[in-house]
N, C-alpha and C positions, 0 to 999 in steps of 0.2 A: 652452649650455656656457659656462664662464668664458672670456671674450674672451682669445685668444693669437694672437700674429702667426705667420706661416708661419715665420719664421726661428726662433721660440721652438720651435714644434712640431718642426721639422726637428732642432733640438738634442736635444730631449727624446727622439725615437725613433730617433736616430742615422741620419737620412736625408739624401739629397742633393737639393736643390731643382733642378728642370728647368723651363724655360720659365716662370719666375716673374719679371716685370719688377721687381716691388716686394716684396721679402720682408718688408716691415713691415706689409703688409696684414693685416687680423685675420680670424680665424674667430670669428664672432659667433653663428652658427647651430648646429644640431646636427650631430653626426657621424652619418653614415647610411650603410648598406650597400644600400639598395634606391633605386634612381635615381628611382622615383616618389615618394620622400619628401624629395627635395632641395627646399629653399627658399633664398631668398638669404642668403648668409653661411655656408652648409654647408661642411663638409669630407666628401667622398665616399670611403669606404674600398672600393676595388676587390679583391674577392675572386674567386678562380677557383673555380667550382663544377663539378659533374659534367656540367651541361648549358649554363650560362651563365658567360661570363667578363666580370666587371664592368669590366674594362679597355675592352671595347668600347663602354661607355657613356660614356667620358670626355668627348667633345665634347658630348654631349647634356647631361650634368649641369652642365657649365660654362656653357653656354647657358642652362640653367634658374637659374642664380645661385650654384652652388658656387663658393667661393673657390679651391679646388684639390682635387686628387686624391691620396689616400694609395695609392701604387701600388707594384707590384714590378718595374716597368720603365717608362721614359718612354712617354708617351702622346700626345705632341703638343700637350697644353694644360698649363697650371700644375699642377705635381705635386711631391710629396715622395716619392722613390723609396727603399724600403728593402728589405732582404733578405726580410722576412717580415711581411706586413701584420697578421697576427693578433698577432704579438709586439709590433709597433710600436703596435697599438691597445691593448694591455694596458699598455705603458709609458706611453702617454698618459694612460690612466684612472688609473694610479697616481700620476703627476705632478698631475693635476687634483684628485684626492682628498686629496692632501696640502696643497693650497692651501685646501680647504674649511674652514669652521668648523663643518661639520655632524657630527651623531653618526651613525656607520654602525651599523645593525642587519641582521645576516645570519642567515638561517634555512635549515634544511634537514630532511629527514625522508623516509620511504619514501611516506607518504601525506598529503595535506593542505596540502603547501606553499604552493600558489598560493591557496587559500582563505585560509588563515592570514596570508600577506603581505598579501592584499587588506584583512583585519581590521586588521592592524597599522597599515597605511597610513591606512586611514579614521580610526581612532582617534587616531593622531598628528596627523593633518591638523586636527583640531579644536584642537590646541595650537599648531602652527606649520607653515610650509611644509614640505612632505614630498614627495619623489620616490622613486618605487618601481618595481620591475620591471614592465613590462607583460606580461600573460599569464604564460607560462612562459618568459620570456626569460632562462633561467638558467645558460646554458653560457659557455664561454670566449670567445664573441663577444657574445652577448647581455648578459652582465653588465657587461663595460666600456661598451658602448654606452649601457646605462641609467645608469651612473655619470656618463658624460660630459654627460647632460641636466641635471645639478645646476648651480646658479648660486651666486652670492654670497648670494642671499636663502634658500637651502635650509637648513633646520636638522636635518632628519631625512632620511636616505638608507636605504631599506629594500630589501634585495637578497635574492632567492631564489637558493640555490645547488643545483645538481643534481650528481650524480656518477654515472659508470658504471664507476668503478674507484678503487683506492686511489691517493691522490695528487691526484685531481682537486680536491677542495674545499680542499686545502692550497694548490694553484696559484691558485684563485680568491681566498682570503683574502690570498694575497700581492699581489693586483692592488688589492683594496679591503679593507684591514684593518679588521674590526669592533671595536666597543667593546662590543657586546652580541651574542652568538651563541645561538642558539635550536636546539635538536634536538626535534623532535616525536615521533618515533617510529622504530622499526626493524622493518620488515616484510619481505615477500617480494617487492616490486617489484625487478626486474632480478636476482632471486637466481640465475638462470641465468648471468649474467655475473660475479657476485661469487663464487659457489661456496657461499654460506651465510650466515646471519644475522650470525654472528660478524664475518664479513669486511665486511658492510654496516655494522655498528656501528662497526668500525674506521674506515671511510671516512667516516661521517657525523660521527664525533667530532672529525675534524680542524678542524671549524668553531670549536671553543673552544679549541684548543691554543695558538693565537697571541695570545689576548685579553690585554689590558693588565691589570695588578693592580687598576686602579680601574674595569675593566669588569665585566660580568656575564654568566655562563653560565646561560641559561634551560632548564632540563631537565624533562622529563615524569617526574614521580614515580611515574606508573602503568604504566611500562614499564621492567622491571628493566635491560634492555640500555642504555637511555639514562640511567637513574639511576646506573648503574655508571660512567659516563663522568666523574663529578665529580673524580677524582684527576687527570685529564688536563689540568686548567687551574689557572692561579695566580689567576684572577678569582674574584670572589664567586660563589657558586653559589645559584640561586633556582629553587625547585622548584614546578611547578604541576601541578594534576590534582584528582582526587576524593579522594586519599589524605588521611587526617587530618594526615599529616606535611608536606603541600605547603604552602608559603609563601602561594601564591595558589591558591584552591580554590573548588569549586562545591559547594553543598549543596542538597538538596531540588530534584533535577533531574527534570523531567518534560517531556512534550511537549503542546502544545495540540492542540486537535482537528484542526487542519490540519497537524500534523506539525512544528511549529517549537518549538525548546527554550526552556524557561524555568528559571531557577535563581537562587539567592542566591548573589552573588560575595562572596568574603571576600578581603581584602588585608590586609597588615600595618597599613595605615592606616585600614581601616574596612571596611564591608559595604554592599551594595546590590543591588537586584533587578534582573535581566536578562530581557528576553524577546527572542528574536532574530527578525529577518526571514527568516533562512536556514532551510533544511529539514534535519532530521535531527539525531539526537541526537549524531552524531560531531563536529558544530560546537561542542559544548560544550568539548571539549578544545582545539580551534583558538582559541576565544574566550578560554580561560584562558591560553594562550601569549600572546596579544595583551595581555591584561590585565597580566600579568607584565611585559613589556615596558614598557608604559605607567606601571605603578607605579614602575619603575626610573627612569623620566624624569620622575618628579614630578607624575603625575596622580593625582587623588584617585579613591577607589572610586565616588563618585557621578559624577564625569565620566567615568570609564571605562565604567560602566554605561549611562550615556545614550548614549555614542558606539557601544558594542556593540549596543544595541537599535535604533539607527538605520542600522546598517551593512548594505549589501547586497552582492550579487554583482557584482564588477568585470570578471570573466573569462568568456568565453563557454563555453557547454556544460558548465558545472559546476552540476548540480542546479538547472538552468534550467526554472523551472515556469511553464507558460503554459496558460491555460483557453481551450479554443475556444468560439465561440458556442453550440455544441450541448451543452456541459457536459462533454465529454471533456477531461481534464487530461493534458497531455504533460510529462513530466519528462525534459529532455534533459541527461544526464550522460555524454555520449558523447566527451568530450575524451579521456580515457584511462581505463585500468582495471588494477587489480591486486587480489588477494584481498581485502585490507583494505578497500579503497574500494568494491569491489562489495558486500561484506557490509553495509557502512554504508548504501549506497544502497538495498540490499533492505530493511533495517530502516526506513528512512526511507518507503519505498513502503508497506510494512505499516501504519505509523502514519498516513500521509496517506490510506490507502483503507479506513479502518474503515468497514464499512457499504456499501461500493463495490466493484465488480469490478476486480481489479487485474491488469495485464499487466507481465511482466518480459521485455523483449527484450534479450538478452544475446548476447555474442559472445566471441571469443578474448581471453584475458589473456596477452599476450605475454611474453617473456623469463623464463619460469619454470624452464626447463631440466628436470631429472628431476623437479621437483615438480609439473609441468603437469597430469598425468592426475588425481593426488589433489586439487589445488586446484580444477580444474574440477568434478570429482565433488562435492566438498564444497559449492560454491556451488549446484549443482543441489539437493542434499539440503537447504540451507538455505531455498531458496525455497519447498519444501514445508513444512518447520516453520514458516515465518512465514504460512503459508496464502495464498501468493499465488495468485490464481485461475488464471493461465496463464502457463507459460513458453514463449517463443519463443526457440529457440536458433538463432543464425544463423552460417552458415559451415561450415567443414569439420570435422576430426576433434575439435578442442577442443570445437566445438558439440555433437557427438555425446556427448562425455563429460558436458557440462552436462545434456542430456536424460537420459542413463542415470543419472546420479546421481539427478535427480528421481524418475524412474521407480522406482528401487530404493528409494528413501526412502519413497514413498508410493503406489506402483502407480497413478500418475496416470493413465497410458493417454492418454486424450483431452486431458488437461489440460496436457501437453507436447507440443511440436511441434519438429521440427528441420527448417529451411529452407535452402535452399543459399545464398542471398545476400540483400542488403539489399533488392533489388526484390521478391523473394519474400515477405519479411517485410511490406513495404508493401502488396502485394496482399492478403495474409492479413488484415492489420488493417483495411484499407479496407472489407473485406466483413463483418467480425465485431464491430468496435467499436460500442459504443451510448451514448447520453448518460449521463454519470456515471462513466463508467469512467476509471481512472488508469493511465497507461502510462509505465512507466520504460524509457530506452534507455541502455545502457552497453556499452562494449566498448574494447578498445585502439583507439588512433587508426587503425592500419592497416587495421582492418575498415571504417571509414567509415560508421558508424551515425548520425552526425549527420545524414546525408541522409534517414534513416527519419523522424526527428523533424521535419525541414523539410517532408517530403511530407505528414506527417499534419496538420501546421499548415495547409498549403495546402488540403487536403482539407476542413477544417473552417471555412475562411475565407469564410463566407457574409456576413460583416460584419467590422468591425474586430476583430482578435483581442486580447482582454484579457489582458495579462500582469500576473502577481501581482508 
């Protein structure tokens, strides 16, 4: 973080200093909420959770080197006491961002946020020092914590923004006002909470409403609900996609034999060829969004194409492809799931598995409300249409809908199976996998299918596992 004294921080957040002998002492390390992440010079933000109260760790974090605790009550060690720690954290982030000379890039969407954020960060890192959201740290706590890791050397700050309701993204952009706002897509993720895709579009579009006139709204030309957001901003609108009307577009899109996308990238400044290291055609749209941002920030088509071709996956359990020594390939995409991302993963599995036996180990897609039955049924049907060799549906009623959709689409019978839990899936796969098989593992995070992927890799670990 930019170095600030405890007195400065207290003034910014409207807090009172307690047990601080010298208010001029500076915070030079990161602001953290996990006591295990404290390093000398840190500021520890004490949150009260359902099971753990951060205030209880105050003596421990100060002993580990924290300069002080941002707290909602005195804790017997140096502390800045505020009424609401979350609001104080946001105020501190807003202050620090205002002192930066960095360009802020914010992005949102129903699917692909984290993968696209990772691509943007890797492309921009080739140009200048870049700070970006780790994993999916995209809410009202994670976002300011990320912003506070920026320093005077930071030139680009790339922030992922999530929403579970109208007004959430508007709040986040108030903390960290972007100059470039990106909307990837409007799908059905969290549709049960929002009530419909139109409401999701309303929430996602908040990210471009406050952009400055010299900023840019980067919008998906291939998604009608996203494209329709253009009148909601006074900034320049840049379209990306495969549409002929897109400013940044892809032509000659194809997949390699291993399922990695290749295409000709066109930007207003030129064209260049891209072959990605990531898996699945859905990454083309993600790459085009990253390319549009990079173009707006002065990178040439050749520079962008080189960076995209070299970019990998920075976040765990997102199309994480690992080949066991016995030739079985595990595709761990178990971080989360919604209908759009599951369909994309299934298409990637089909492309990767040409000439091989393929397995789709799928579970519940959460927060779909009244659409849950239809969406699970549709995914099961798609698995059949893509000629996936075997569907393993894991869990309760939603898994039964997956299996039923597959059965009704193709009368698979023995080719689809419903198992009760992750351990049952592990037992089945351990007994039936054979060299050359490709296994996709995907479900909402609450199902915990990442354990299936981990167990299968342990099963095949007769030597060092070779990760692609």
